[in-house]
N, C-alpha and C positions, 0 to 999 in steps of 0.2 A: 524586592529584587527588581532590577531595571529590566527594560524590554530586551528581547533577544533579537539579534539581526540574523535572518536566515536567508541563505542563497539556495535556491532549489534548481537543480540541474537534471537534465535527462541522463540516463545511464551512459550515454555517449559523451557526456561532458558539456553538451550544448545548454546554455542557460535558459531557464524558463521565466523565473521571476525572483526578485529580492523583496523580502518583507521584514517588517519589525512586528514581533508578536509579544504578547504578554506571557509570562511564564505559566499562567494558569490555563492557557490554551491547550486542548488535547490534540493528539495526533489526528483523530477523526475530524475535529474542527478545522485543523490546518488543511487536511485533504479537501474539505468542503470549500475552503478559500481558494484552493488551487484548481478547482474544476474549470473555471472560466479561462484563466491564463494558459492552462495546459491543454484544454479541450478534452479532458479525460474525466469520466465519471469517478467519483470518490471510491466506489466499490471496485474499480479496476486498478487502483493505485496501490503500490507498495513503496513505502519510504524507508530509505536506508541512510544511516549516518555515513558520510563519505569515508571510505577506507574500511568499512565494516560490511559483513555479509548478513548481519542481523537486522531483521525487519523491526521497525518501531511499532509498538503495540497501540492500537487505536484508542483505547481508553486511558492511556498514560498521558499525563500532562508534563510539560517540559520542566516544571518546578520540582517534580517528583524524582527526577534523576539528576545525578551529579555529572553525567557525561557531557552535558551541554555547557559549553563556554558561552560568553556573551555573543559570540558569532559562530554560527554553525553552517556547514555545507551539507545539504541533503541531496540524495539522488532519488529521483522518481523513476520507478520501473512500472511500465504500463502493461497490464495483462489484458488479453482479449476478454470481452464481456463474458462469454460462456465459461472460459477458464476461471475467471474471477468468481463467478457464482459457484462453480464446483468447489473451488478452494474454500469459499465461505461456508458452504454446506458441510464440507468435510471437517472444517474446524469446529462447527457447531454440532457435529455428530449426527446430522440429519441425512447424510448420504451414505449408502451402503459401502462397505469396504471393497466389495467386488466392483462396484461402479467406479470408485476412486482408482483402483488398479487399472481398470479398463481405460479410463480417461487418460491416465498418465502414459499408458502404452500407445493409445491411438490418437490422443489429442481431441477426441470428440466422443460424445455419449450417444449420438444418433444410432450407430450400429448396435450399441448395447441395448438401447430401448427397443429397437426393431427386433432384436433377438428374443425379447421377452413376449412378443405378440404371438 
C-alpha cells in the first residue's frame, strides 16, 4: 500500500501540518510526530477523522482500517493536561467512578482530593 497523505488541523480548522505516513504507522506514533509542530504532548491529543465525532484509537494503524483514503484530513483536539490524565486513567480503569463524575462536573479533582483529607 502506498503512503498516506494526512493534513492535520486544529478543531478550529487552522492547519497544523501536512505529512506523508506509512499505513503501518499507529495513531499513537502519529501523535508523537505531531508533538513538535502542534506544541501539544501526545497524551493531550485526541485525533478525529474530519466530519466524524469518533476518536481514532491509539493502537490502531492506518492499514487496519478501510476508512482512510490515500488522503485524509484529521482534526486535533487538545485537552488540558490534567483532563487528559483523568481521561486516560478513566479509560484504564484506574480512577474511581466517583472521581470521574466529580471531575466531569467541576473540571478539577483538587476539591475532590481535599475532601478526602
